[in-house]
C-alpha positions as CSV (number, residue, x, y, z in Angstrom):
1,M,0.1,-0.1,0.0
2,F,2.8,2.4,0.8
3,R,4.5,1.8,-2.6
4,L,1.1,2.6,-4.2
5,V,0.8,6.0,-2.3
6,I,4.4,6.9,-3.2
7,A,3.8,5.9,-6.9
8,I,0.6,8.1,-7.0
9,A,2.3,11.0,-5.3
10,C,5.3,10.7,-7.8
11,A,2.9,10.6,-10.8
12,L,1.2,13.8,-9.7
13,T,4.4,15.6,-9.0
14,L,5.8,14.7,-12.3
15,S,2.5,15.7,-14.1
16,G,2.9,19.1,-12.8
17,C,6.5,19.3,-13.9
18,F,5.4,18.2,-17.5
19,S,2.9,20.8,-17.8
20,F,5.4,23.4,-16.9
21,F,7.5,22.2,-19.8
22,A,4.6,21.8,-22.1
23,N,5.3,22.6,-25.8
24,P,4.5,26.5,-26.0
25,A,3.1,25.8,-29.5
26,D,0.3,23.8,-27.7
27,L,-0.7,26.9,-25.7
28,Y,-1.5,28.8,-29.0
29,R,-3.1,26.0,-31.0
30,G,-6.3,27.4,-32.6
31,Y,-5.1,31.0,-32.5
32,K,-4.1,33.0,-35.6
33,Q,-1.4,35.5,-36.0
34,S,-2.0,39.0,-37.1
35,L,1.0,41.4,-37.6
36,G,3.2,39.7,-35.1
37,Y,0.4,39.0,-32.4
38,Y,-1.7,36.0,-31.7
39,V,-5.4,36.9,-32.0
40,A,-8.4,35.4,-30.3
41,N,-10.4,35.8,-33.6
42,D,-10.6,37.3,-37.0
43,S,-12.1,40.5,-35.9
44,V,-9.0,41.6,-34.0
45,N,-7.3,44.4,-35.6
46,T,-3.6,45.0,-34.9
47,V,-2.8,47.4,-37.6
48,C,-2.3,50.7,-36.1
49,L,-1.1,50.0,-32.5
50,L,1.0,52.9,-31.3
51,P,4.7,52.2,-30.4
52,K,4.2,52.9,-26.7
53,L,1.4,50.4,-26.7
54,R,3.4,47.8,-28.6
55,V,6.3,48.2,-26.0
56,A,3.8,47.8,-23.0
57,L,2.7,44.6,-24.6
58,W,6.3,43.4,-25.3
59,E,7.0,44.1,-21.6
60,F,4.2,41.6,-20.5
61,E,5.7,38.9,-23.0
62,R,9.2,39.4,-21.6
63,Q,8.0,39.3,-17.9
64,F,6.0,36.2,-18.3
65,G,8.1,34.5,-21.0
66,R,5.1,33.8,-23.4
67,R,3.1,35.5,-26.1
68,I,0.1,37.4,-25.5
69,V,-3.2,36.7,-27.3
70,M,-5.0,39.7,-28.1
71,S,-8.9,39.6,-28.0
72,S,-9.4,43.4,-28.9
73,G,-7.1,45.9,-30.4
74,Y,-8.0,48.9,-32.8
75,R,-11.8,49.3,-33.2
76,D,-13.5,51.6,-35.8
77,P,-16.5,53.5,-34.4
78,W,-18.9,50.9,-35.8
79,H,-17.2,48.0,-34.3
80,N,-16.8,49.8,-31.0
81,A,-20.5,50.4,-30.8
82,D,-21.3,46.8,-31.6
83,V,-19.2,45.6,-28.7
84,G,-20.4,48.3,-26.3
85,G,-17.3,50.2,-26.1
86,A,-17.1,53.7,-24.5
87,D,-17.7,56.6,-26.7
88,G,-14.1,57.9,-26.4
89,S,-12.5,54.4,-26.3
90,Y,-8.8,54.2,-26.4
91,H,-9.2,51.4,-28.7
92,M,-10.5,53.8,-31.4
93,K,-7.3,55.7,-31.0
94,C,-4.9,52.7,-31.4
95,M,-3.9,53.1,-27.7
96,A,-5.6,50.0,-26.1
97,A,-5.5,46.3,-26.2
98,D,-7.5,43.7,-24.4
99,F,-5.4,40.4,-24.1
100,F,-4.5,37.4,-22.0
101,I,-1.4,35.0,-21.8
102,P,-2.4,31.3,-21.9
103,G,-1.2,29.6,-18.8
104,I,-0.7,32.9,-16.8
105,A,-3.1,33.7,-14.0
106,K,-5.2,37.0,-14.7
107,R,-4.2,38.2,-11.2
108,D,-0.5,38.1,-12.2
109,L,-1.2,40.2,-15.3
110,I,-3.2,42.8,-13.3
111,A,-0.4,43.0,-10.7
112,F,2.2,43.4,-13.6
113,A,0.1,46.1,-15.2
114,R,-0.2,47.9,-11.9
115,A,3.5,48.1,-11.7
116,N,4.2,49.0,-15.4
117,P,4.8,52.7,-16.0
118,N,3.8,52.5,-19.6
119,V,0.2,51.2,-18.5
120,G,-2.1,54.3,-18.1
121,G,-5.4,52.6,-17.8
122,L,-6.2,49.1,-16.6
123,G,-9.5,47.3,-16.9
124,C,-10.2,44.0,-15.3
125,Y,-13.7,42.3,-16.4
126,P,-15.3,39.8,-14.0
127,N,-15.8,36.4,-15.7
128,K,-13.5,37.3,-18.6
129,I,-10.0,35.9,-19.2
130,F,-8.5,39.0,-20.6
131,I,-7.4,42.4,-19.2
132,H,-7.6,45.8,-20.7
133,I,-4.5,48.1,-21.0
134,D,-4.3,51.5,-22.4
135,I,-1.5,54.1,-22.8
136,R,-3.3,57.2,-21.6
137,D,-1.4,59.7,-19.6
138,R,-1.7,59.2,-16.0
139,P,-2.9,62.1,-13.8
140,A,0.1,64.0,-12.2
141,G,1.4,62.3,-9.3
142,W,-0.3,59.0,-10.1
143,R,2.2,55.9,-9.6
144,R,-0.4,53.4,-10.8
145,P,-2.7,53.2,-13.8
146,I,-6.4,54.5,-13.7
147,E,-8.5,51.3,-12.8
148,F,-11.9,50.6,-13.8
149,S,-14.3,47.8,-14.4
150,G,-13.4,45.4,-11.6
151,C,-9.9,46.0,-10.9
């Protein structure tokens, strides 16, 4: 009996190790690429993202060692209205992205966004896997991004 318990414990431990070393390509199976980003669906537009936003997104990738999957980038006014975006949405100004990183906890993305000086706005939506960041200017003296929607 003791050997069975040890064998089960070893198997569980090793299964956790193997998931850590999982093939990164498996994490992105089913996602397409658009101009250097993985995208969650065909309607995600990554064309005009401003350089400061691209730098902020690259910082997330560097921090977590994995690529982001963008669920929303640039939105034209009609698409923005269709998805219920704010009237002055930073998505329409090429200054915002909604994204997640497969295998990385949302709370870890939020914590990194709060500490990242390039993030001006942070949105955290309940029951959604993605977070929103934008590169608006922070008010004078603010050390953290402006937070909204459940952060």
